[in-house]
C-alpha positions as CSV (number, residue, x, y, z in Angstrom):
1,M,-0.1,0.2,0.0
2,N,2.8,2.7,1.1
3,G,4.4,1.5,-2.7
4,C,1.4,2.4,-4.5
5,K,1.2,5.9,-2.5
6,Q,4.6,6.5,-3.2
7,T,4.3,5.4,-7.1
8,L,0.9,7.8,-7.9
9,P,2.6,11.0,-7.4
10,L,5.3,9.9,-9.5
11,I,2.9,8.8,-12.1
12,L,1.2,12.2,-12.3
13,S,4.3,14.5,-12.8
14,L,5.2,12.7,-15.8
15,T,1.9,12.5,-17.2
16,V,2.1,16.8,-16.5
17,W,5.8,16.8,-17.8
18,S,4.7,15.0,-20.6
19,C,1.8,16.9,-21.3
20,A,3.8,19.8,-21.7
21,S,4.8,19.5,-24.9
22,V,2.6,19.6,-27.8
23,P,3.2,20.0,-31.9
24,G,2.0,23.0,-33.4
25,S,0.4,22.8,-37.0
26,R,2.4,23.7,-39.8
27,T,1.3,26.7,-42.6
28,T,3.0,26.5,-45.8
29,P,5.3,30.1,-46.2
30,I,3.9,30.2,-50.1
31,V,1.4,32.6,-50.6
32,A,-1.1,32.2,-53.5
33,P,-1.0,35.7,-55.8
34,S,-4.4,37.2,-56.6
35,A,-3.9,36.8,-60.1
36,W,-1.6,35.1,-62.9
37,V,1.6,37.3,-63.9
38,V,1.0,36.7,-67.8
39,A,-2.5,37.7,-68.2
40,A,-4.8,34.8,-68.8
41,D,-8.9,34.3,-68.3
42,S,-9.7,34.0,-64.8
43,A,-12.6,32.3,-65.9
44,S,-13.0,28.6,-64.0
45,V,-11.4,25.7,-65.4
46,E,-14.1,23.2,-66.2
47,G,-15.4,20.5,-68.4
48,D,-13.2,17.9,-69.9
49,W,-10.7,19.2,-72.2
50,L,-10.1,16.6,-74.3
51,L,-13.2,17.6,-76.3
52,A,-11.2,20.8,-76.9
53,F,-9.0,18.5,-79.5
54,D,-11.8,17.8,-81.5
55,D,-10.1,14.1,-82.7
56,S,-12.3,11.3,-81.6
57,L,-9.5,8.7,-82.4
58,A,-6.6,10.5,-79.6
59,I,-9.6,10.3,-77.1
60,E,-10.2,6.3,-78.0
61,L,-6.5,6.4,-77.4
62,V,-6.4,8.2,-74.2
63,R,-9.0,5.7,-72.8
64,E,-7.5,2.3,-73.7
65,A,-4.1,4.0,-72.2
66,L,-6.3,4.6,-69.0
67,R,-7.2,0.7,-69.0
68,N,-3.9,-0.7,-70.3
69,N,-1.4,1.3,-68.7
70,Q,0.5,-0.1,-65.3
71,S,1.5,3.0,-63.8
72,V,-2.2,4.1,-62.9
73,Q,-2.8,0.3,-62.3
74,I,-0.2,0.5,-59.2
75,A,-1.5,4.2,-58.4
76,A,-4.9,2.1,-57.9
77,T,-3.4,-0.4,-55.6
78,N,-2.0,1.9,-53.4
79,V,-5.0,3.5,-52.7
80,A,-6.7,0.1,-51.8
81,A,-3.8,-0.9,-49.6
82,A,-4.1,2.5,-48.0
83,Q,-7.8,2.4,-47.9
84,A,-7.0,-0.7,-45.7
85,Q,-4.3,0.5,-43.8
86,A,-6.6,3.5,-42.6
87,T,-9.5,1.1,-41.2
88,I,-6.8,-1.0,-39.5
89,A,-5.6,2.6,-37.7
90,G,-9.4,3.4,-37.1
91,A,-9.9,0.1,-35.4
92,G,-7.8,1.0,-32.7
93,Q,-10.6,3.1,-30.9
94,W,-13.3,0.0,-30.7
95,P,-13.4,-2.1,-28.0
96,Q,-12.0,-5.3,-29.2
97,V,-13.9,-8.4,-28.1
98,A,-12.5,-12.2,-28.6
99,A,-14.4,-15.3,-27.8
100,T,-13.3,-18.4,-26.3
101,G,-14.5,-22.0,-25.6
102,S,-12.1,-25.1,-24.6
103,G,-13.2,-28.5,-23.0
104,T,-10.9,-30.6,-20.9
105,R,-11.0,-34.2,-19.7
106,A,-8.4,-35.7,-17.5
107,K,-7.9,-38.6,-15.3
108,R,-5.6,-38.7,-12.3
109,S,-4.2,-41.4,-10.2
110,N,-4.2,-41.1,-6.4
111,I,-1.2,-42.3,-5.7
112,G,-0.1,-43.3,-2.0
113,F,-3.8,-44.1,-1.1
114,P,-3.9,-48.0,0.2
115,S,-4.9,-50.1,-2.3
116,P,-5.0,-53.7,-0.8
117,G,-4.1,-55.8,-4.2
118,G,-6.0,-53.8,-6.2
119,P,-5.3,-51.1,-9.0
120,V,-4.2,-47.6,-7.9
121,P,-7.1,-45.1,-7.1
122,S,-8.3,-42.7,-10.0
123,T,-10.4,-40.2,-10.8
124,T,-11.3,-38.2,-14.0
125,S,-13.2,-35.1,-14.7
126,T,-14.6,-32.8,-17.4
127,A,-13.9,-28.9,-17.4
128,W,-16.3,-27.1,-20.1
129,T,-16.0,-23.4,-20.3
130,G,-16.9,-20.9,-22.3
131,T,-15.7,-16.9,-22.1
132,A,-15.7,-13.5,-23.8
133,A,-13.4,-10.9,-23.5
134,V,-13.7,-6.9,-24.1
135,T,-10.7,-5.0,-23.8
136,W,-10.7,-1.3,-24.8
137,E,-7.8,1.3,-24.5
138,L,-9.2,4.7,-23.8
139,D,-8.1,7.2,-26.0
140,L,-8.0,10.3,-23.8
141,W,-4.9,12.3,-25.4
142,G,-6.1,11.6,-28.8
143,R,-3.1,9.2,-29.4
144,L,-5.4,6.4,-31.2
145,R,-7.5,9.4,-33.2
146,A,-3.6,10.9,-34.3
147,S,-2.7,7.9,-35.7
148,E,-6.0,7.5,-37.9
149,S,-6.1,10.7,-39.1
150,A,-3.0,10.4,-40.3
151,A,-3.6,7.3,-42.0
152,L,-6.6,8.8,-43.5
153,G,-4.1,11.5,-45.0
154,D,-2.1,8.9,-46.2
155,L,-5.2,7.8,-48.1
156,Q,-6.4,10.8,-49.5
157,A,-2.8,11.3,-50.7
158,A,-2.8,8.1,-52.2
159,Q,-6.1,9.1,-54.0
160,A,-4.5,12.5,-55.5
161,D,-1.6,10.0,-56.8
162,W,-3.8,7.9,-58.5
163,R,-5.9,10.9,-60.4
164,G,-2.2,12.5,-61.2
165,A,-1.6,9.0,-62.6
166,Q,-4.2,9.2,-64.9
167,L,-4.1,12.6,-65.8
168,S,-0.3,12.5,-66.8
169,L,-0.8,9.4,-68.7
170,T,-3.4,11.5,-70.3
171,A,-1.1,14.3,-71.0
172,Q,1.9,11.6,-72.0
173,T,-0.3,9.8,-75.1
174,L,-1.9,12.7,-76.5
175,R,1.6,14.3,-77.0
176,A,2.7,10.9,-78.5
177,Y,-0.5,10.4,-80.2
178,F,0.1,14.4,-82.2
179,A,4.1,13.4,-82.2
180,C,2.9,10.8,-84.5
181,V,0.7,13.0,-86.4
182,E,3.4,15.6,-87.0
183,A,5.6,12.8,-88.1
184,R,3.0,11.8,-90.8
185,R,2.7,15.1,-92.3
186,Q,6.6,15.8,-92.0
187,V,6.6,12.2,-94.3
188,G,4.1,13.5,-96.9
189,L,6.0,17.0,-97.0
190,A,9.6,14.9,-97.6
191,Q,7.6,13.1,-100.2
192,A,6.2,16.1,-101.9
193,T,9.7,17.6,-101.6
194,V,11.6,14.6,-103.5
195,E,8.8,14.8,-106.2
196,S,9.7,18.5,-106.5
197,Y,13.3,18.1,-106.8
198,G,12.7,14.9,-109.2
199,I,10.6,17.4,-111.4
200,S,13.8,20.1,-111.5
201,N,16.5,17.5,-111.9
202,Q,14.3,15.6,-115.0
203,Q,14.7,19.4,-116.4
204,V,17.7,19.8,-115.8
205,Q,18.7,16.6,-117.3
206,S,17.0,17.2,-120.5
207,R,18.7,20.4,-120.6
208,Y,22.4,19.2,-119.9
209,E,21.8,16.6,-122.6
210,H,20.8,19.3,-124.9
211,G,24.4,21.0,-124.0
212,L,22.1,24.1,-122.0
213,R,22.9,23.7,-118.7
214,P,26.7,22.7,-117.4
215,T,27.6,19.9,-115.8
216,L,27.7,22.2,-112.1
217,D,24.1,22.4,-112.5
218,L,23.1,18.7,-112.8
219,L,25.4,17.8,-109.8
220,L,23.3,19.9,-107.7
221,S,20.7,19.4,-108.8
222,Q,21.3,15.8,-108.4
223,A,22.9,16.4,-104.8
224,S,19.4,18.2,-104.0
225,L,17.8,15.6,-104.6
226,S,19.5,12.6,-102.8
227,S,19.3,14.8,-99.7
228,A,15.8,15.4,-100.3
229,E,15.7,11.1,-100.4
230,S,17.8,10.9,-97.4
231,S,14.9,13.2,-95.3
232,L,12.3,11.3,-96.8
233,H,13.8,8.4,-95.0
234,Q,14.6,9.9,-91.8
235,R,11.2,10.9,-91.5
236,R,9.4,8.0,-91.9
237,L,11.8,6.7,-89.5
238,Q,10.4,9.5,-86.8
239,L,7.3,8.5,-87.9
240,D,8.0,4.6,-87.2
241,G,9.9,5.3,-83.8
242,A,6.8,7.8,-82.8
243,T,3.9,5.6,-83.7
244,R,5.5,2.4,-81.5
245,Q,6.2,4.6,-78.7
246,L,1.9,5.6,-78.8
247,E,1.5,1.6,-78.8
248,I,3.7,0.9,-75.8
249,L,1.5,3.6,-73.6
250,V,-1.8,2.6,-74.7
251,G,-0.5,-1.2,-74.1
252,R,-0.4,-2.3,-78.0
253,Y,2.4,-4.8,-78.8
254,P,4.9,-2.1,-80.7
255,A,3.9,-3.2,-84.2
256,G,4.5,0.4,-86.0
257,E,1.1,-0.2,-87.7
258,L,-1.3,2.4,-85.8
259,E,-2.9,4.9,-87.6
260,S,-3.2,8.4,-87.0
261,A,-5.0,11.8,-88.4
262,A,-3.6,13.5,-91.3
263,Q,-3.5,16.9,-89.6
264,L,-3.2,18.4,-86.4
265,P,-6.2,19.8,-85.0
266,V,-6.2,23.5,-84.9
267,L,-6.6,25.3,-81.5
268,Q,-9.4,27.5,-80.8
269,G,-8.5,30.7,-78.6
270,S,-7.1,30.4,-75.2
271,I,-8.2,28.3,-72.3
272,P,-9.2,29.2,-68.8
273,A,-6.6,29.6,-66.2
274,G,-8.7,30.3,-63.5
275,L,-7.3,31.8,-60.2
276,P,-3.8,31.0,-58.1
277,A,-5.3,30.2,-55.6
278,D,-7.6,27.0,-57.1
279,L,-4.5,25.4,-58.3
280,I,-4.1,24.2,-54.4
281,R,-7.5,22.5,-55.3
282,R,-7.2,21.4,-58.3
283,R,-3.9,19.7,-58.5
284,P,-3.6,16.3,-58.0
285,D,0.3,16.9,-56.8
286,L,-0.6,19.5,-54.5
287,A,-3.3,17.8,-53.0
288,A,-1.1,15.0,-52.3
289,A,1.4,16.9,-50.8
290,E,-1.0,18.9,-48.8
291,R,-2.3,15.7,-47.7
292,R,0.9,14.0,-46.7
293,L,1.5,17.4,-44.9
294,A,-1.2,16.6,-42.6
295,A,-0.7,12.9,-41.8
296,S,3.3,14.0,-40.6
297,D,1.3,16.5,-38.6
298,A,-0.7,13.9,-37.2
299,R,2.3,11.3,-36.6
300,A,4.0,14.5,-34.9
301,Q,0.7,14.5,-32.4
302,E,0.5,10.6,-32.0
303,A,4.4,10.4,-31.2
304,H,3.9,12.9,-28.7
305,R,1.0,11.7,-27.3
306,A,2.8,8.1,-27.1
307,L,4.9,9.7,-23.7
308,Y,1.2,9.8,-22.0
309,P,0.0,7.2,-19.8
310,R,-2.2,4.3,-21.6
311,I,-5.4,3.6,-19.8
312,S,-7.5,0.6,-20.6
313,L,-10.4,-1.6,-19.4
314,T,-10.6,-5.7,-19.8
315,A,-13.8,-7.3,-19.0
316,S,-14.9,-10.8,-19.4
317,G,-17.2,-13.2,-18.7
318,G,-18.3,-16.2,-19.0
319,R,-19.7,-20.1,-17.9
320,S,-17.6,-22.9,-16.5
321,S,-19.0,-26.2,-15.9
322,S,-18.4,-30.1,-16.0
323,A,-20.9,-31.0,-18.0
324,L,-21.4,-28.9,-21.5
325,A,-25.1,-28.2,-20.9
326,D,-24.8,-26.4,-17.6
327,L,-23.0,-23.2,-19.6
328,L,-26.4,-21.9,-20.4
329,D,-26.8,-21.6,-16.6
330,G,-26.5,-18.7,-14.8
331,D,-25.2,-20.4,-11.6
332,F,-22.1,-21.5,-13.0
333,S,-21.2,-18.0,-14.4
334,V,-17.7,-16.1,-14.1
335,W,-16.8,-12.5,-14.7
336,S,-13.6,-10.1,-14.3
337,L,-13.1,-7.0,-14.9
338,V,-9.7,-5.1,-15.1
339,G,-8.2,-1.4,-15.3
340,N,-5.1,-1.0,-16.3
341,I,-2.6,1.8,-16.6
342,S,1.1,2.3,-18.1
343,Q,3.1,4.9,-17.9
344,P,6.5,5.2,-19.8
345,L,9.2,5.9,-17.6
346,F,12.5,4.7,-19.4
347,Q,13.1,3.3,-22.3
348,G,16.5,4.5,-23.7
349,G,14.8,7.7,-25.4
350,R,13.2,5.5,-27.8
351,L,10.0,7.5,-27.7
352,R,11.9,10.9,-27.4
353,A,13.8,10.0,-30.9
354,G,10.3,9.3,-32.0
355,V,9.0,12.5,-31.3
356,D,12.0,13.8,-32.9
357,L,11.7,11.6,-36.0
358,A,7.8,12.7,-36.5
359,E,8.7,16.5,-36.0
360,A,11.5,15.9,-39.1
361,S,9.5,14.1,-40.8
362,A,6.9,16.9,-40.8
363,D,9.1,19.6,-41.6
364,R,10.5,17.9,-44.9
365,A,6.8,17.2,-45.8
366,L,6.1,21.2,-45.1
367,L,9.4,21.7,-47.5
368,S,8.4,19.2,-50.0
369,Y,4.9,20.8,-50.1
370,A,6.5,24.3,-50.7
371,Q,8.8,23.2,-53.2
372,T,6.1,21.4,-55.3
373,A,3.5,24.8,-54.7
374,L,6.1,26.8,-56.6
375,R,6.7,24.5,-59.2
376,A,3.4,24.3,-60.0
377,F,3.0,28.1,-60.0
378,A,5.7,27.9,-62.4
379,E,4.3,25.8,-65.1
380,V,1.4,27.6,-65.2
381,E,3.0,30.9,-65.5
382,S,5.5,29.1,-68.0
383,G,2.7,27.6,-69.7
384,L,0.7,30.9,-70.6
385,A,4.2,32.5,-71.5
386,A,4.6,30.0,-74.3
387,E,0.9,30.1,-75.3
388,G,1.6,33.6,-76.6
389,M,5.1,33.4,-77.9
390,L,4.2,30.4,-79.7
391,A,0.9,31.7,-81.3
392,D,2.9,34.8,-82.4
393,Q,5.9,32.3,-84.2
394,E,3.0,30.2,-85.6
395,T,1.7,33.3,-87.1
396,A,4.7,34.6,-88.3
397,L,5.8,30.8,-89.9
398,T,2.5,30.6,-91.6
399,A,3.1,34.0,-93.6
400,A,7.0,32.7,-94.4
401,S,5.6,29.4,-95.6
402,R,2.8,31.5,-98.0
403,Q,5.6,33.5,-98.8
404,S,7.7,31.0,-99.6
405,T,5.7,28.9,-101.5
406,D,4.8,31.6,-103.9
407,A,8.7,32.6,-104.0
408,R,8.9,28.9,-105.0
409,L,6.3,28.2,-107.4
410,L,7.3,31.8,-109.5
411,A,11.0,30.3,-109.4
412,E,9.9,27.0,-111.1
413,Q,7.9,29.1,-113.9
414,R,10.9,31.7,-114.5
415,Y,13.3,28.6,-114.8
416,A,11.2,26.5,-117.4
417,K,11.0,29.4,-119.0
418,G,14.8,29.9,-119.1
419,L,14.7,33.5,-117.2
420,T,16.4,32.1,-113.6
421,D,19.3,30.4,-112.9
422,L,19.3,26.8,-110.9
423,L,20.9,28.1,-107.5
424,T,17.9,30.2,-107.5
425,L,15.5,27.1,-108.3
426,L,17.1,25.1,-105.5
427,T,17.2,28.2,-103.3
428,S,13.4,28.8,-103.2
429,Q,12.7,25.3,-102.9
430,R,14.4,24.9,-99.9
431,S,13.6,27.6,-98.1
432,A,9.9,26.7,-98.9
433,F,9.8,23.5,-97.8
434,D,11.7,24.3,-94.5
435,A,9.4,26.8,-93.8
436,E,6.4,24.5,-94.6
437,S,7.9,22.1,-92.0
438,R,9.3,24.6,-89.3
439,L,5.3,25.9,-89.5
440,I,4.2,21.8,-88.7
441,S,6.9,21.8,-86.1
442,V,5.3,25.1,-84.2
443,Q,1.9,23.8,-84.7
444,R,2.8,20.6,-83.0
445,Q,4.7,22.6,-79.9
446,R,1.4,24.5,-79.7
447,L,-0.7,21.7,-79.1
448,D,2.1,20.0,-76.9
449,T,2.3,23.5,-74.5
450,R,-1.8,23.1,-74.0
451,I,-1.9,19.6,-73.3
452,N,0.9,20.7,-71.1
453,L,-0.9,24.0,-69.4
454,H,-4.2,21.8,-68.9
455,L,-1.9,19.4,-67.2
456,A,-0.5,22.1,-65.2
457,L,-3.9,23.6,-64.5
458,G,-4.7,20.1,-62.7
459,G,-6.7,18.9,-66.1
460,A,-10.7,19.1,-65.1
461,F,-11.2,15.2,-63.7
462,A,-14.0,14.8,-61.6
463,Q,-13.5,11.5,-61.3
464,D,-14.8,9.5,-57.4
465,A,-11.4,8.9,-56.0
466,T,-13.2,6.5,-53.6
467,S,-14.4,3.8,-56.1
468,I,-11.8,2.2,-57.7
469,D,-11.0,-0.6,-59.5
470,V,-7.5,-1.9,-59.4
471,T,-7.7,-3.4,-62.6
472,G,-6.9,0.1,-64.0
473,D,-10.7,0.6,-65.4
474,T,-11.7,4.2,-64.7
475,P,-14.9,4.7,-63.3
């Protein structure tokens, strides 16, 4: 009894000491500006942005990729695992109930008792027992609630990662598809270039044979034709590689047989960028980073509260009898009720180190969140700036291509009439085809920039992340 009187004040003092250190909530130092630096439409970003590209084949390939891609399937299984972990963490707040039943039959020899001329006396006994036990830890300090909050934060982060994997794969598939379309157009342009140089070479060959053109003209014409043929082979190689890459993304065998549209879609207007503050809500990677920060804060709270005493109650009740039928009789009931309090006194610094570890992890999560937010704002600003500059570049190249084509046609007419030299003709042809090739490339760059901007803004997915098919099918 005296020992109890001496121990109780010690436990109470340790409890007060451990309660004195409570972790504070962390706030990110990143403040979203009121508007984007680059002028942009501040309307909300809503709707299915895939429809803006007006290409049914591209949309179908995106759906195929989402069904078959392993990265998305892995992200879905991560959500399922996090859901199970959250259930496990939340189970600690509920009473734990267990039922047991046993039956024993024993024979005991009564050695030492007189048994003149007979067998050793023995007794046989039978015992039947059925009990139910309930154990419940009283979460007075919120340690178990903090553990559940951390697990829920991990679940929400996994859900955001799953949505982010879908969005990233959608962007990758679209970029690969438009790369195929561009490569197909470049092949068509290279073929037209070969045909044009071939016609010019035939003219030079004919005039050379009639002694009207020098050998130098013939060599220059043949060299230009050979160079154009080499470029055609290179363009075909690029188309083959782009096609196989797209087939891998959508989960097909890379046979190089996938077809694509003949023309790149034309972008209509600009996309609404919303407000910078909306970005934190929309982008999956920012949502995941914020949820991981919240989970880290909860784990820091859990580590602090592990220093507090743990109080639990255990109750059990049942029946015990020598006859199985008597287990239902209240006369044979047994019960017990136990209260337990446990206060850590000395564990070699393990609990304090756990607190330090949890705090450091939370600080790291905060810095990671701030870094992700800055990168997200930079991606949007860069995308908005690139949209304008590439649009101006396309306008200039469109004019250059039209003017170069007119110059090529005029040079071909004048050369056919003998009014200009071969060098002027070859230069005009090369300039026209180069301008057209650069225009096609810029048009595809604008599409890539638009895709990247949609990705930077968080897309327009309104998926229910709680209904996940681990096979990778999207709901």
